[in-house]
LUMBAFI-346351 format. One line per 3 residues: for each residue x, y, z of C-alpha. Coordinates in steps of 0.1 Angstrom, whole numbers, always signed. Example, Ala and Ser with C-alpha at 12.3 -4.5 7.8 and 13.67 -1.06 7.14 Angstrom:
// LUMBAFI-346351
+123,-45,+78 | +137,-11,+71
// end
This chain:
// LUMBAFI-346351
+411,-220,+106 | +404,-184,+95 | +375,-165,+111
+372,-142,+81 | +340,-143,+60 | +343,-167,+31
+332,-156,-4 | +325,-178,-35 | +332,-162,-69
+317,-180,-99 | +328,-169,-133 | +342,-186,-165
+366,-158,-172 | +399,-166,-155 | +411,-130,-156
+380,-117,-139 | +381,-145,-113 | +417,-136,-105
+408,-98,-102 | +380,-105,-79 | +401,-129,-58
+429,-104,-54 | +405,-76,-45 | +386,-96,-19
+417,-110,-3 | +430,-75,+1 | +398,-67,+20
+407,-95,+45 | +382,-121,+31 | +387,-158,+23
+378,-166,-13 | +369,-197,-33 | +365,-196,-70
+345,-218,-95 | +343,-216,-133 | +309,-233,-138
+276,-241,-121 | +287,-277,-113 | +319,-266,-95
+299,-239,-77 | +274,-265,-64 | +303,-287,-52
+317,-257,-32 | +283,-249,-18 | +277,-285,-7
+310,-285,+14 | +312,-249,+27 | +292,-221,+42
+296,-187,+25 | +289,-152,+37 | +284,-141,+0
+282,-156,-34 | +292,-136,-65 | +282,-153,-98
+282,-144,-135 | +249,-147,-153 | +262,-167,-182
+282,-199,-174 | +293,-228,-197 | +270,-254,-181
+240,-232,-170 | +229,-199,-158 | +237,-178,-127
+200,-175,-121 | +199,-212,-112 | +223,-206,-84
+203,-176,-72 | +172,-197,-69 | +189,-228,-54
+207,-207,-27 | +175,-188,-19 | +157,-221,-14
+184,-238,+7 | +203,-210,+24 | +180,-181,+29
+205,-160,+47 | +233,-161,+21 | +232,-130,-2
+239,-135,-39 | +253,-108,-62 | +249,-114,-100
+273,-101,-126 | +255,-89,-157 | +268,-79,-191
+269,-42,-200 | +234,-28,-208 | +216,-60,-197
+190,-42,-177 | +164,-70,-182 | +188,-96,-167
+195,-74,-137 | +158,-69,-130 | +151,-106,-134
+179,-115,-110 | +166,-91,-83 | +131,-105,-87
+145,-140,-83 | +160,-130,-49 | +194,-117,-57
+208,-92,-31 | +222,-70,-58 | +238,-69,-92
+270,-54,-107 | +276,-47,-144 | +306,-54,-166
+331,-38,-169 | +333,-41,-132 | +342,-10,-112
+362,-22,-82 | +351,+7,-60 | +315,-2,-66
+323,-39,-60 | +339,-31,-26 | +310,-10,-15
+285,-37,-26 | +305,-65,-8 | +306,-45,+24
+269,-39,+22 | +262,-76,+16 | +283,-88,+44
+263,-67,+69 | +236,-93,+65 | +259,-117,+85
+274,-116,+119 | +302,-93,+109 | +281,-62,+115
+252,-76,+134 | +258,-58,+166 | +258,-23,+152
+230,-30,+127 | +208,-44,+155 | +213,-13,+176
+205,+10,+147 | +174,-10,+138 | +161,-8,+173
+167,+29,+173 | +148,+33,+141 | +119,+12,+153
+117,+33,+185 | +116,+64,+163 | +88,+51,+140
+68,+29,+163 | +43,+55,+176 | +33,+64,+140
+39,+29,+125 | +14,+18,+98 | +24,-17,+107
+2,-17,+138 | -25,-43,+134 | -32,-80,+135
-54,-84,+105 | -44,-108,+78 | -35,-80,+54
-11,-65,+80 | +5,-98,+88 | +12,-104,+51
+26,-69,+48 | +50,-74,+77 | +63,-106,+62
+68,-89,+29 | +88,-61,+45 | +109,-85,+65
+119,-103,+33 | +124,-71,+12 | +147,-56,+38
+173,-82,+31 | +178,-71,-5 | +190,-41,-25
+162,-45,-51 | +142,-13,-58 | +108,-13,-43
+77,+4,-57 | +51,+11,-29 | +16,+18,-40
-15,+27,-20 | -40,+54,-14 | -30,+87,+1
-27,+85,+38 | -22,+47,+39 | +14,+51,+52
+37,+46,+22 | +65,+66,+37 | +62,+48,+70
+64,+15,+52 | +95,+27,+34 | +110,+37,+68
+102,+3,+82 | +120,-14,+53 | +150,+8,+59
+149,+2,+97 | +150,-35,+92 | +177,-35,+66
+215,-35,+69 | +214,+2,+60 | +195,+12,+92
+225,+31,+106 | +227,+52,+74 | +205,+81,+62
+169,+77,+51 | +160,+106,+27 | +124,+111,+16
+118,+134,-13 | +84,+146,-25 | +89,+147,-63
+58,+168,-68 | +69,+196,-45 | +101,+205,-63
+100,+231,-91 | +111,+216,-124 | +139,+242,-129
+155,+231,-96 | +151,+194,-98 | +186,+185,-112
+203,+207,-86 | +182,+192,-58 | +188,+156,-68
+224,+157,-79 | +238,+188,-61 | +260,+216,-77
+294,+232,-76 | +300,+268,-65 | +294,+291,-95
+274,+266,-115 | +246,+291,-118 | +236,+325,-104
+231,+321,-66 | +254,+290,-63 | +277,+305,-37
+290,+272,-24 | +292,+235,-32 | +261,+216,-22
+252,+179,-21 | +220,+167,-36 | +195,+141,-24
+216,+112,-38 | +248,+123,-19 | +228,+129,+13
+214,+93,+11 | +248,+77,+3 | +250,+44,+20
+213,+45,+30 | +179,+47,+13 | +164,+73,-10
+126,+74,-11 | +110,+91,-42 | +75,+99,-30
+49,+107,-57 | +74,+97,-84 | +46,+98,-110
+49,+136,-108 | +84,+137,-122 | +86,+155,-156
+99,+134,-185 | +132,+154,-188 | +140,+145,-152
+130,+109,-156 | +158,+105,-182 | +184,+118,-158
+171,+98,-129 | +171,+66,-150 | +208,+71,-158
+217,+78,-122 | +200,+46,-111 | +215,+25,-138
+251,+38,-136 | +250,+44,-98 | +269,+76,-105
+258,+112,-105 | +274,+144,-117 | +269,+177,-99
+259,+207,-119 | +290,+226,-129 | +313,+195,-124
+330,+175,-151 | +335,+144,-129 | +310,+118,-118
+309,+104,-83 | +298,+69,-73 | +267,+67,-51
+254,+38,-30 | +217,+42,-24 | +187,+19,-23
+158,+33,-42 | +122,+31,-29 | +95,+48,-49
+59,+55,-40 | +28,+69,-56 | -10,+68,-53
-13,+68,-91 | -12,+39,-115 | +22,+40,-131
+14,+14,-157 | -14,+37,-169 | +9,+67,-169
+33,+47,-191 | +5,+38,-215 | -4,+75,-217
+32,+84,-225 | +36,+104,-193 | +61,+81,-176
+91,+64,-192 | +87,+26,-196 | +124,+19,-189
+123,+39,-157 | +91,+21,-147 | +108,-13,-150
+138,+0,-131 | +117,+12,-102 | +90,-15,-102
+113,-45,-96 | +93,-55,-65 | +59,-41,-57
+45,-35,-22 | +9,-25,-20 | -6,-10,+12
-42,-19,+20 | -66,+10,+27 | -79,+13,+62
-114,+3,+52 | -101,-31,+42 | -86,-38,+77
-113,-24,+100 | -103,-49,+127 | -71,-29,+132
-88,+4,+138 | -91,-2,+176 | -53,-9,+179
-44,+20,+157 | -67,+44,+176 | -52,+32,+209
-17,+38,+197 | -25,+72,+183 | -43,+83,+214
-14,+71,+236 | +10,+92,+216 | -13,+123,+216
-20,+120,+253 | +17,+115,+261 | +23,+151,+248
+4,+166,+277 | +1,+137,+302 | -37,+134,+299
-53,+99,+302 | -76,+93,+273 | -101,+66,+264
-129,+61,+239 | -164,+50,+245 | -176,+18,+228
-200,+39,+207 | -171,+61,+195 | -151,+30,+185
-181,+15,+167 | -185,+47,+148 | -149,+47,+137
-152,+11,+125 | -182,+20,+104 | -166,+50,+88
-151,+47,+53 | -118,+66,+59 | -111,+81,+24
-80,+96,+40 | -69,+63,+56 | -46,+63,+86
-37,+100,+82 | -74,+109,+84 | -78,+87,+115
-50,+106,+132 | -66,+140,+123 | -100,+128,+136
-86,+116,+169 | -65,+148,+174 | -96,+169,+168
-117,+147,+191 | -92,+149,+219 | -96,+187,+219
-133,+184,+224 | -133,+154,+248 | -148,+159,+282
-125,+146,+310 | -104,+126,+286 | -133,+105,+274
-140,+106,+236 | -176,+100,+227 | -192,+95,+193
-202,+132,+190 | -166,+143,+196 | -154,+125,+165
-175,+148,+142 | -176,+123,+114 | -192,+133,+82
-228,+121,+76 | -218,+101,+45 | -197,+73,+59
-173,+71,+29 | -173,+100,+4 | -146,+82,-15
-167,+51,-20 | -196,+71,-34 | -174,+89,-60
-155,+64,-82 | -123,+73,-100 | -128,+42,-122
-158,+56,-142 | -154,+60,-179 | -133,+91,-187
-150,+120,-203 | -141,+131,-238 | -114,+158,-238
-136,+182,-258 | -165,+176,-234 | -142,+184,-205
-130,+217,-221 | -167,+226,-228 | -178,+218,-193
-149,+237,-179 | -160,+268,-198 | -196,+264,-186
-185,+261,-150 | -162,+291,-152 | -189,+312,-169
-214,+303,-142 | -188,+311,-115 | -183,+345,-130
-222,+350,-128 | -221,+340,-91 | -193,+365,-84
-213,+392,-101 | -241,+385,-76 | -219,+401,-50
-231,+435,-63 | -266,+426,-50 | -254,+420,-15
-246,+388,+4 | -273,+371,+24 | -246,+353,+45
-213,+363,+62 | -184,+363,+37 | -168,+330,+48
-201,+312,+47 | -210,+328,+13 | -176,+318,-2
-180,+282,+11 | -215,+281,-5 | -202,+293,-38
-173,+268,-37 | -196,+240,-28 | -219,+248,-57
-191,+250,-82 | -176,+217,-71 | -210,+200,-71
-216,+212,-107 | -182,+199,-118 | -188,+165,-102
-223,+163,-117 | -210,+171,-152 | -183,+144,-150
-206,+117,-135 | -189,+122,-101 | -155,+112,-115
-132,+131,-91 | -102,+129,-114 | -120,+145,-143
-137,+170,-120 | -103,+181,-107 | -90,+186,-143
-122,+205,-152 | -117,+229,-122 | -79,+233,-129
-69,+220,-94 | -51,+189,-82 | -68,+157,-73
-57,+161,-37 | -70,+196,-35 | -104,+185,-48
-106,+156,-23 | -97,+179,+6 | -124,+204,-4
-150,+175,-8 | -143,+164,+28 | -141,+200,+42
-174,+210,+26 | -191,+177,+33 | -200,+170,-3
-216,+136,-8 | -224,+117,-39 | -262,+113,-46
-277,+80,-38
// end
């Protein structure tokens, strides 16, 4: 009896079944074929398969039925669905139903071979190498892991990640800034069969629009002024692994079109090249913004939204899992203390203060607070005073982003008023400053931000637009200057 992995191919087209069978046999695999759902069920009842490849449309049913039945009975068996050309909705539906991946007609054999190799890693064939790679990735990320915690929210999140790691379906991670979206993406990658391949994280909001295509897809020597050599882009760098698109909502519309095609076709063309090259990457996107609202506003393409948002993963803010703060603080302090060998502990009052704090910056803010407290701690003991928490326990809770949006004309008028008043404040410099320059500038900045917040009903999103700065910049200044919403 052969020890080779056994594959089941289900398709009603005899020519395609034969093509798949020849290709898979040449890869050293054993193959069974079926031309309908009933025949496939008979094979599944009598054999164990390392992979099932099924067409979506079959004479006596639908390939989606097999996806659901196999998922219910044989949780470890990956299923790949064959979809008709341009059937994006079917592909997305199959992935949501639990399919490992999909492949479109006409089938490109190189893509099929890559997909089969990736799917078979879920089984014993590549388990040893994958396990070692996963352990290495977990060691690398464990000290910073957002998954630390025993709250119900974190237990649910861990179960979701464990399940999502066994698929190729695109994942859309949402959550507030600082909640650990990139760390969650790294955990998905570390637990997947791609753990020994690259994980590339890209901040979409940090790349100039004129350079985006070259950065994502690469370029050939001489493609433009300054292109002195061939260079791979993010897609090529992540080949075989995972590409994380952080702050994907910041992508301009022109780049969204090109990104959509690359994800659909699984091919990219370098700038200056006439040939496309196949890419094998899993896409994970992340944003703190509401993409559905961006779609409704016409700022994000609906088709790209559906491609990226196949499976959603939402990270809870730290204030919704306060029971985990003690474990998180212990882990963070152990890492920080390990850098200089100092033993560190927190007093009960300090821990109570942390649990009562609102953490608008989430886990990232907790790390910053503890790092600062460690510098002031006396004898390695962190007390409540060392934390230097702001008087208002949660600035973010006092200033809602869900308030009714101001009228665009009102925002423009308010913006003019604020800028005019700012110019008057700067003119006061001629009368002399009652405070040292840094304190005077902080006072001016605090007053201007407070005016903007007051004129927008403490809606930080509108206030940021009014001031001409980003939401993140405004939130940072609110925390730095200790600006609190009025009671």
